[in-house]
N, C-alpha and C positions, 0 to 999 in steps of 0.2 A: 707173295705177298700183294696180291692183286686186288684187295678189297672183299676176298671170301672169309666166310667165319673160321677164324684160326681156332676157335676151340672145338670147329667139327672134324678139322683136319690132322691138327697136332694133340698129342695126348698130352696133357699138363705135366711139363718137368718138373714142376715145384709143387708144393705142400696145396691143396685144393681148398684149405679155409685161409689162406693168404689175403686173398681179397676180402673176404668176408671180415676177417680181422680188420683190415684195413677198413672197411666202410662203416664198421662200428666204433673205430676208434680205440680198438684193443691192441693194437698193432704196438708188440713191444721192440726195443731197440736190439735185442737179439735175433727177434726174426726180421727185421731190417737187413740185419749185417748177415742174416745167412742167406738172404736174398743176394745181396751185393756180389757176395764171394762165389755165385755161381755163373756159368758160363754163358757166352754170347746170346745162343738159342732160348736158354730160359729166360733171358733179360728181354729179347725181342717179343716172345711169346706172351712174357708178362704185362709188357706195355702195351700190345695190341689188344688182350683182353681186359685191361685196365681200362683202355678207351672208349672200348663197345660197352663197359658197364657204366659209366659215367654220362656218354651220349647216349645211351638207350637208343642208339641207331641214329638219333638226329642232334645236331650240333646244337649245347646250348640248354639241352635239357638232361638232365641228372637227377639222381633222387635227392639231391640236397640242394637242387634250383627251388627259388619260391614258386608259389603258385602265381604269384602276379606278373611272373617274368614269362612264362610259358603262353603262347596266343592260344584266345579259347578254343579255338578248332584243332589245334593239337591236343587238347586235355583230351583223356578218355572220356566216355559217355558217363553221366553220374546214375545210379542207381535209383531206379522210381522210388517214392516215398511209400512206407506202409500206411494205407490210408485205413488198415483194419481198425476197429474201434476207437477213429478220429471222432471227437465232438461234432454236432451237428450245428450249425449255424443258430444264431440269436439265443434266446434265453435257456438254461441249463435245467434240468428237473432237480428240483429241491431248493432252488434259488429265487427270492423275490422279483417279480416283474419289476422294470422301470420303463413305466408309459408316464405320458403327460396329464395331469392331473385336470380334472374336468373344467371348464372356463366359467368363471363366475357369471352372474346375472348381466345380460348385455347394456350398454350405454345407447344404444339404438337399435331398432326394428325396422326391415325393411319386408316389402310383399312383393314376391316375384310370380307371374302366370303368364302362359302362352298364349299369345293371341290366335295362333292357328298350329295345325300341325307341326313340327320341324322337320318331319319326314317327307310328308307327300302337300304339304301347305292346305288339307281339309280342316274344315269347320269342327272346333271341340264341342262335345257333351260337358258342360259342367259338373262337377262333383263337390263333394264337401270333404274329400278327403286331402290332407296336408302332411308336411313332416317338416321340421325345423333341424337347422344345424348352425353351428355357433363357430365363427373364424376371430382372431386376432390380429391387429396391424397397427403400426404407428401413425398418427394422425397426420392426414394429408399437408395440413397446413405447418411446415415446421420452425417457423418464423420466433427467432427469441422474443422472449417478453422484457422490455425494457423498464424497470421501476425508478420512480424520481422518489426519494424520502426526503420529507421535511423534518429535521432534528430540531428539536426546541431545546434552546441553552438557558437554563434556568440558575438563578442565583441562592447559593445555599449560605446564610448567615452564619452559621454554626463553625462551617469549616472555611470560610471566608473564601470559597472559590465558584466557578461557574459549573455546571453539573450537565451531562445530556445522556440520554439511554444508549445503549449498545443495539447496532440491529440485530437480528436474532438468525437471519438467513444471510448475512455477508459479513467476511472478516474485515477488520481495520486495513485501510489504503489497497482493497481490493476491489476490483471491476467488474470481476465474475462474482455470481450468487456461488453461495455454498454448493449446492447441489451440483452445479458445473465444474467448481472446481475439485471437489471429491471424485467426480467421475472421470476427468480427465488425469487425478493422480491412481485412478483405479487402472486406468488404461496402460499409464507408463509403468507403475511401480507392480501392479500384479499381474499384469498380462504382457506385457513387455512392449508395447508398441512405441514407436521411437517419437520423439518430440515433432519430426515434421510429420510423422502420419495425422497426430493429432491433430497436430494445426490445419492440415490439408481437411482435416475431417469437419472440424468447427467452420472453417473458413468457406469450404465448397458445398459441403451437404447439409450442415445445420445453421447456414448462412449466419454465421457471428465471428466478428472480425476477432482474431486473437493476434499475438505475436508471440515467436517462443521465447524471447527473453523476459515478457509479461507474464508469461506462464510459470516459467522457471521462480521468478521472484514471488509469484504467489503460491509455490509447491512448499517455498522456505517457511512462509509463514504459519502454513498449515503444519509444517514439520515442527516448528516452535512450539504451537498449541498442544501438540500431541505427542511431546517430548516425555511429560508426567507418563503416558501409557507407556513409553517405551522403558523408562525406568523401572515401573511396574511389572513389566514381561522380565527384564532382568533378574528382578528380586524373586518372581514366580518359578523361574527357570533354574534359579540355584537351590529352590525347595522343593523341587520335582524329584522322584523314586528313582526315577533313570534319566540321562540325556547322551544324546548323540550330539557327536561334534566333528565336524569336516571343516575344511577349508577349502580355495580357490584362488588362483589368481585374479587381479584386479589391478586398472590402470586407474590412477587421479595425476591429471596434469602431465600426463606422458609416462608416470613412474610407474613403477611395478609396485603396486601394493597387495594385500592379500585380504578377502572377504572370508571371515569365520562365519559359520552356521552352528548354532546350538537348538537342536529338537528337542522338545520332551512331549508327554501325551499330548498336551492341552495349550501348547503355545512353540514359536519358532524366532529367534532372536539372531538377526544380522549385524555383524562388527565389522567395518572395512578400517583395517590398521597395516600400518607400516612394516610392521614385523610379522614373520611366518613362525617365530620361535614363543618361546614363553615369557618376552615382554606383553604380548598380546593376550595371552592367555594369564597373564595375572591382572590385568584390566578386566577381564570378565569375572573369573574365581577370586572376587572381594575377600572369600571366606571358604572355610573348608565345606567341600559339597558333601553332604550327608548320603547321597543317595549312589546309582551306580553309572558310571563313567562308559561310554562305549564308543570306540574309536577303532582308526586302522594304528596300524604301526609307527605313525611317525614321533619320532624321539622327544619332541618336546611336552606330550602329552603325560610323560614318564614323571615331570614334575608337579602335576595337579595333585593336591591332598585330595583324596575322597574315601569314601567308605569302601568300596569293589568298583574294581574295573573288569571289562569285557573286552577282548580284542575280536577283531572282524575273523571270523572262520573264512569266509569268501575271497578275502585278501590273500590269505597262506595259501590256499587252494589255487588261486587263479596263478601265482607265482609259480606252485608245482606244476600246473598243468603246462605253463610257458618252459619248462624245463624238461616235461617229459617231451612235448613236442621236436626238441633239438636233441636230446640225448635219452630218447626213452627206452633206448636198448641195454644202455649199461646197466650190468647185472646189480651192481651197488646203488645206482640211484633207483632202479624198480623195487628193490626190497623198503627202501627208504620211504619211497611213495605209497607204497601199498600199506604198511604199516602206519604212515599218517594217513591215509584215507580212513582206515579201517578204524583208528581212534576216532574219526568225525562221525562216522555212520552209527559207531556203538554209541557215542553220548547223544547224538539225535534221536536215537530207538530209547535209550534211558530216558532221555527229556520227556518225551511223549507218554513214558509209562509210571512218570511220578505222579502220587496220589493211588495208584494201584497197588503198589508193591509197598511191602513191609517196611517203616521206617528205617528198621536197623540195616535191612537187605539192602535198601537204595543206597544206604549211607558205604556201605562196603563196596556196590558195584561204582560208585564215584570214585572212592579211595583206588581202586584196580585201574579206572581209568586216568588218574592222575599220576600212576605210578609208570602205567605203560608211557605215557606222556613224556615223565620226567628221565625213563631209561632212553627213551627214543632221541634228546635232547642230551644227555650225558655221553652217549656214544661217540666214538671219534670217529669220521667219515674221512676217506680219501677224496671222494668225488667231491669238489668244490662247492657245486650246490646245494647237497646234501649236507655237506658240513657249515655253510653259510645258514640253512634253513634250521639246523638243531641248535645253531647259535641264538638264533631268533627264538626256538622254543624253550629253551635253558633259561632264556631272560624273562619269557613272559608265559610262561606254563602254566602258573598258577593264576594267569587272567585269560587262560582260552575256555576253561570249563566253570567260570562264573556263573553261567547262566543255567547249571546243572541245579543250581540250590534256589532259584526263584520258578515261581510258575508261570508268570507272562515276560520273561527276560528272553531276547533274540541274542540268537549267539552269530548276529550279522550286523552290521552298522547300514542297513538298507533305508533305514528310514532317515538318516542323517543324507544321504546321499539324495534321496528323495527331494529333502527340503531344500539341498543346496542347486538342484537341477534348474529350479525357475530362474536364480539370480544366473546361473549361465546361459541361458536364454537370452537373458535381457542384457547381460555382458557381448554376446556376438550381435544383437540388433543396436545397441544404443551407444557402445564404446566407452561405457564406465562413466567417469565423472572428470570435469576440466576443475575442480576446483576441490580443498577439503570442507569448505561449506556444502557443496553439492554430495561430498560422499557421506556427509552427517546427513544431510537432507534424505539419501537413500537410503540409508541403515532404520533411519525412524519410519521413514512410511513402507518400505518393505516390510519389518517387523511387525507394525500394526495391521496393515491390511491383511499378510498372509495368516497372522495369529486369529485374526476375527474370522476369517475362514476356515479355518482348522476349528475354528471352537463352535461353527455352526452358526453364525450371524451373518447379517447381509450387511458387509461394510459400509454401503452407502447410506444406509438407513440410521444404522447404528452411529457413525461418525455426526449425521446431519441433526440427530434428537440431542447427542452431548455437545455439540458446537452451539443449539438453542439453548441449553442448561449454561453453559457457559455465558453467553451474552446475557442470562436473566442474573445469576449469581455469581457470576468472576470465579468461578472454580471449575473445572473439566471432572464430571463423575468419575470413578472408578471404572477399570475397562470391565465390560460384564464376564461372567464366567461362562463355563462352557453350557453350550444350548443342548441339553441332553434329548429334547423333543425333537429337534432336528436330524436327529440319527436315525 
């Protein structure tokens, strides 16, 4: 035993499939007892062969060793990617091009002419040929405009009080104009810039002195005015045909809260709450939801009363893929995962053929898929993960194929995850909120700004126009509907 390959010197005195059973987690107690009752030579040979199988010739690198543990220089070279059929860079055939629109009429014109040849310095012969080009830039003078308003206070004998007009472009008790205030709110609640970054931008680049505390207080006042839009988005979300829901952790005053996101076709509603369970959902679903609720498998969604529910297939398939990575060789799991993926693929193919098949034939095909899914969830499985996922399908089987009955119903919750992703990026940058008041402002302004963006409106122009209307009439106009012209 001097380090030579024992498998090449000694004929294996034990069953050759013993190590294969061991590595595939199929070694039974009877096999282990039969091996233990063998003689000394059998034990020595098997242990040395087992060591070589685990180490692969190098210490610390076995078949079950995580890839992150193995040094890069010890990993086998990766196969070159197949570049055949790879899409070319840039715009693809059949897709509308995305180019910048032509610039409008110029605000100023300039005339340029060479005094001499730029190459040899010789005298030029003048011609009448010219060409024009347009460019767009920020004005050189970024000095803020300071406005002093003289507000007349007059007496009303009928009301027995003094009255004064409201300024159309400045909120009460605010020292920043509405344009600057809304722009800063967009930077923070829509694009995720931190308060310190916004303050630096104003103080050093735009030469406008602001403080973090003053900026936050003015955001609170803006949120108070836009709260009616927040409630309107809530009502319209409950009236939508389908609604995606998702949640993520959030911190308020150093304590764990949860940010809920409910995304419809033309609205996104955010809500920060202490609860991740049904108490938070009861605050949003104040009435029965008549549409289809699309979610993952988080159990509090089970308590929501709605017309239909659709569970997210990618969540289920990702869970199954994780099991296949660690235990894909198990025969029972292979059978279970194959049947699960087969149901999903057949369901997607059938959904793509909806409208092409006869209605009766389509209903029969859906019924067969439902039967296959029910059978998969009703069987007993010894494999723990197969048993766990089969119980999930037995519980939610009727909510996995809801999308087959609708034309534009997705089988995933990707829209909900995309809607909550901007909030996750903001969480990483801004460290969430320091008070319940800040959490409410965060919910209101993120909801209003994101919904305006989803509906195809320019949030800055839309809010400024509405604030001017509020100053003139005392009422904020309704949130505008979706702008189909922007699509």
